[in-house]
Every structure is written in C-alpha cells, then in structure tokens.
C-alpha positions, 0 to 999 in steps of 0.5 A: 357737115349740116345735114338736112334735118339732123336726127335728135339725140338718142337716149340711152340708160344703163339697162337697155343700151344693150337692146337700143344699139342696132344689131349690124351697127357701124362702129368709129373708134374716135379720139380726142386730143388737145393741148392742156387746156383747150377744153378736149375732156369738156368736149368730150361731155358735149359729145356724150350729153348730144349723143345721148349717153349722159343725161347732163354735162359735168364739169372738169373744174367740179370733178364731175366728168365722165372720162376722168374719174381718177381722183388726181385727174379730178383734182388738177383738171387733167386727164391723166389716162386713158378712158372710153366711153360711148354714144350712138347716132343712127346706126353708128356707135362712137366710142370716145377715148379721151387720151391725155394731153399733158406731156408727162403723159405722151407714152400713154398718149402714144398707145391710145392714139394707135387703136384709133379710126380716126381723130378730133384734134381740139384747139381753144380759139383763143390760144390757138396752135400751141407746142403739145398741139404740134406733137399731137398732130404729128403723132397722128400723121405718123400713125396715119390716123384721120383727122378732124380740127375743133376750134373750141371756146369761140365764145371766151373774150379773145376768140379768134377763129380765122387767126386761128386756121390761119395757124393752124394751115401755116404749122401743121397742114396747109390742106384745110377744108373749114366747114362754116363761119363763127359769127360774133366771136369772143362773145356769148352770143357767139354761134357757129354757123354751119356749112351750106352746101346747097349755096352758090357761093359756099359750093364755089368756095367747097370745090375750089377748097376740095379740087386742089386735091382731088384731079377728077374734080378739078378737071370737071370743074375747069371744063365748067361742069356745073353738075357737081352738087353737094353730094359729090362735093360731100363724097370726095371730101369723105374720101380725102379725110379718110385718107389723109389727104385734107383735114376738115375744120369745125367750130364750136364751144363744149361749154355751150353746146354750139358746133358740138352737132355739126362736130359729131355729124362730121366725123360720121360722115368723114372718118372711116366707119367700120362696117359689122362684121360680116356673116362667116367671120363672127367667130373668127380668130382674134386679133386685138391690141392692149391699151390699157391695163388696170387692177379691179378686185385684185384682178388684171383688167386689160381695155382691147381694141378688136382689130378682126374676128372675135373674143369669147368669154373661155377663149384660150388665146395668144399673147406673143411669144409662148405666153397665152391666157384663158378670158374669164369675162368680157365687158364691151364698151356700149353707149350706156356703158360697158356691159358685160358680153360673151363675145366681143367682135372686130372694131369694138373695145372691150374690157376683158379679164382673165389675161393675168400675163397681158401688158400695155402694147400686147396683141392677142393673136397674130399682129396684123402686118399693116397695123398702126405702128407707133414710133420706138418710145424714148425711155422714162428719163428720170430716175427716182428712189421710192421709200416708204413713209413706213420702214416696215411696209418697204417689202410691200411697195417693192411688191406693188411697184413690181406688179406696176411694173410687171403691167407697163413695160416702160416703168423701169424698176431696179431694186436698192436696199431699203428702197427701190428706183424706178424711171419716169417723164417726169413730176406730174407722172411722179405724183400719179404713182404716189396717188396710185400707190396710197389710193389702191396699195394704202402705202405712202411713198417719199421720192428722193435723189430723183436724177437723170439716167446716165450710162457709164463707159470704160476709162481704161483697161482692166483685167480679172482671172478665177481658176480652177482650185482658187479659194472661194472659186468653187466650180470647175471653169477658168476664165481670164477676161480684159474689160477695155473701152470700145469706140462711142456708140457700139454698145458691148463687144465680145472677141474671143481669143483663148485657145479654142480647145479650152472652151467648154464647147461641149456645154454648148455645142459649138463656138457660135453657141459659146458667144451667144450664151457668153453674150447674154452672161455680160447681160448682168454684170453690166447692167450696173457699173460702179457708179449704178449705171449701165455699162457701154461701149465697153470691149470684153475679150477672152484671153483664158479659159479651162476645165477639167473634165466633164465639162462644167455646167452651165450655170458655172460658166454664168456665175464665174463670167458674172464675177470676173467681168465685175472685177475686171470693170472694177479695175479698168475704172468708168466714167459716168457719160451723160447723154446729148440730144440732137435737136429742132427747135420752130418757132416764129421768126419775131421771136428768134432773138429770145429763143436763141438767148434761151438757148445760149443760157442752156449751154446748147450748141447750135448748128444753124438757123433757117427761116421760112416765112414766119417760122424760123427752124434752128437746129443743134445739140443740147444736154438731155439734162437740159431740154426739160427746162428750154422747152419750159422756158420756150413757152414763154421765150416763143410765146406759146408757139415754139416747138422743141423736137430732140433724140439721142445723139450721143454721150460724153462724161459729166464734169463729177462722178456719181448720180447725183452729178447728173442735172435733176431733167426728165431724159431718155436713154438710148441702149446701144446694142450688145453684139460680138465681133466675129473674132474667131477663137485661136486654134 
C-alpha cells in the first residue's frame, strides 16, 4: 500500500538486535511461497535488505543467500528445508519463513505453512500461474491462511503482468484487488507504480472492487456517499484480506528492488499482525508447534512457533501422550538473527534445545481446537534400499537413518539384511538424504532397487496350528488360525470362532481384551508378507485355542500368534497389488487433445471431461506408478498450465509378483484399518 512518507529502512546488527526491537513489538509470521524459479528466495533477500536485516542482497546463483544454507540448496539453487529470518518495520517484527517450492518437498511445505499468519504467493511475470502455484494456493486456502500475490520479475523480457493477473483470476481466485500498475514491463526500466488512493479515478476503481465483497461499503457507494475515503477503503481491504475474502496483488522485481517496499507495507497493513502478549499472560502455559528439527553439536534442535503462553528455559513441557521434556536453551528469531533468551512468548518463533523426544509435527502443551490443521499428507511413495559404500559402516548407517526417522515421522525405516529400506517422495529428496548422510554423518551411500510401494492380499485360504508339546513349540498355548481374502478396502478383519472356554481370558480380563490384544499381535506378522509388502484385505479367523493351567503369559500368546499367522499366510499365498489413483486434471481447453493423448499413453482410464470457458477438467483413474510420468509430461502437453491432483482409490493385482514388478514411480499408500468383526466366540 502507498503510505505517505514511508519510513526509512531500519538497520540492525547482531549485537544490538535485541535492544532495537521494541519491547511491545507486534509480530507477523510471514511465509514466502512460490513455484520453482518464480524468484521466491530472491524476494526473501530483498525483503530482508529493505527491512534492514542484511546489508547486501545475496544471490541464489552465487550461493550467498541468507535462507538457503544447505550446500545442496546452494548448488541446485532451490529451497529444500524451511528456514526463518527476521526484520523489523516500525513496531512490527516480521519472521520470514522461506519454504521449499519443489514438489518433492510438499510435506516440508505443508508443515511450514501451518505456522504462518499470512503468506506472499510469488508468481513470475513471464510464466504466470504454474502447476505448483495452484497446489500451494489450495494448501494455503485449506489452512485458512490469508494470501497476498506478488507478481515478480516485471523487468524480465516477456513480462506481461496484466496477463498474469488474468491467469490468477481464472485459475486461482476472481477475488483480486490489484494495488498499482506496471510501467515499461519486460524492460530494464520496468517500474511498479503504487496505488494512488487519493486519486478519484483510482479510488473509484478500488471502491468497485472492494464493494463487491463488502455489503456495507456497497450500499454506501450505491447511495452516492462520497465520504468513502482512503482510510475506510484500506480498513475494508484489510478486514477482507485477513478473512480470506479477497487477495491484494502487487508487482515488482526482487532483482532491482522495485515494488518491494510497497509489498512490505501492504503485508503489515493487511495481514493479521499479532498484538504483544498481554500483562498477566506472560507466564501462561506454552502451546507451540514443532515444524523443523535439526541436529547441532549432537543435540536435537527444534524450531517451534509459539501459539499461546510462554516457553522458558528449565520448563518441563508435554510433547503429547506420556512424552515430556525439559527446555535447556532457547534462541528467539529477532532482526539480528536467533538470539539466546530466557523465554519465548506467543507469536514468536524459537529454536529450542532439550526436546529430545520431539518430532516434526508435534505440539508442545495442549493443541488448541481452532488451530489450522494440514490435510493428512500422503505417505512417501518410493521405497529404496540404502547401502553404505563402505560395508563396514552399515551399522553406523542404520543408526543414522534411525535418528532421521525418529525426527521425521514421514520417513519410514525398515531394516534389511546388509542394508536398510526407507520411503521417500522422489529423486531430489533422495539426493538430499545422501547429502545429509555425507555431511552430517560422514557416510557415503548408494541407493538401489528403488520401487513403488505395493501391498499384498491373500490369494486363497490357508490354515496353520501350533499345539502344546509340539517339537520346537515351548509355550503353554495352542492356537489354530485360517487366513483368507477379505473384501477389498476392508483392511484386516479378526474373527474369533474358537470355543470361549479355550481362550486365555485370565490374561486379558474378558473377550474384548483378548480381541484387542490379538489385533495388536497381528501387526507384526502382517507387516511384511511373503513378497515383502504389507498384507491387507485379509480375514484372520481363530479356529482353535487351548492351554493348560496356569494361563500362558501374554508374551507366549503374542509369539505363538506371530508364528501361526505367518505359516497360514504362506499356505494361503498372496498377490502383490499396486495402487490405482483417482485423478482430477485441469488444463487449458486448447490443450485438451495433447493432454488426452498423454493420458492414453500412460494407460489412464478417463471417466469424462468437462469444459468450462478456457478450462477443461478431466477425471478418471490411473496407475499410481504412472502419476509421476503424467505429471512430468503434463508440463509440455499443457504448456506449464496443467494441474494433476490424485488420491488413492484402490489396489489391483500387478502382472507379475515381487518387489521389482512395480514401476519406479513415487506413489502413496493408503493404509486400511485393522478392525475386529463383532463375532462372538462359540460357547
């Protein structure tokens, strides 16, 4: 927004940052999100420079930016891990959260977005709305985060800001309020002229745009009330922006600095800025979200956003369930960097030491009911075998991977003889993992047998039994089970058909306790089937049971169950099944023919397509193994404007069994529930 006499940049250095920050400073946790190559990290540098946090703007190509600190980020010129930097304007401290833009890191993006008060969604003035732009915008809307659009690179050859605005209006949201105009786009002399709120023509334009979403303003405007001034328009725009009703659009160039100061002023005026902690609340219990975990000096360091209360050194805090930890050190992000502090208050972002049991996504304290919640993230779709180049370090590699999996619940680790298997989202993430293992643990690794995650279903019925006194069965427990196919999508069913008098109910209290324990015991034998995949859609029936007094121990029942179920499953045989997605594909109508040809080449089964104006929407099903290939081909078929959304629909048998039968494409599994069928045991 075009404020009269905007303040000069405020300069801070590390030594004086804490003192320079106003004691009653308001706070804004601002995300900068964008499609790859839209200029997100360059804009972050420009914002920090204008805000006085850095003396010189870093360059992505030179690897001198403040937020992309990983060596691989500097090499590839992309953001991989979310990072935080701060600057101060007037009485507002802005925490800038720089998030990844590559699709391989959508989990990192989603977890970072959840801690924001507002976001700047950056678009290139040349390429305009891209597929990942749409994905990010929808994620922001799902979380209820207010959005300001910034059309970047107005000085680049081919820049067409007005065309980009029309693209935003047609592909993202029609509720736009452009704040300014661009002179000489596509040239080195490109300028972003700010909005002239006092100009009668401009005021009329803004009033018309804002009144479409504000009934009170519309009534006064239609009644000919000429008292509507800049202050009321700005207040109405701010209220609508914070509520997500409209999205302001600004223009500029991060490279030249054009339009950066008006962007800063606009986000402070229009996005929800948190007030200082009220007197009396400064020692309330902390409520915070963990959105990043790293290791430093052998210690786990958690980056958290304080939602309520305060967090202090030596505080004992809950991490959910029966987990707790004691804070040993705090660093709060301030304009000069992360500063050592005794306490962090609501609205602040802090690096916390001592939370050894914390994982990404955890809540410290009680999770507030109204907190934004990210949609359930798809599980990583690649499974790959990780092998140390030096075989003697395989044990160290497993410990390192265990540490990484302990930090991030989305990294699934499964030991394997001479190696380990992990699940990841894609090739870039695999490269990042290799770089992390090399730099942080000194272990060089190779990735082998990368493939798609499948499941196994019983092919037929198989029975097995172990009786007390049998050779090799030392336990005081007899168990007989049958494993057979269940209906697709039903998960694992447990039926207890054995005589009630033969069940070891003294161990579990009653039949319900026995059933609950057995459901838990089924997890291990069904976690890895004969072909190495999770077994689902199986009915396990207990056909026989027995013991000699005294009752067997719970451990004896568990071990017997594991052996018998595995034997029955081997006899039943299993079929490896691959996941099939239901997709929704959006593309310009003029690109419908090449898009349909692309789907046909990859075996998609379209249901129908609908054309609405310039946009065609196609729905159907597609092997998840082909989703990544279609996404890659869609960029060319739809000239960068196609979007493919897919969710798990069902599993179907693959042509041949075994781990390598699955195509090497990233997919997500949809774990069906383990449940018990309410069948009472025979009397």
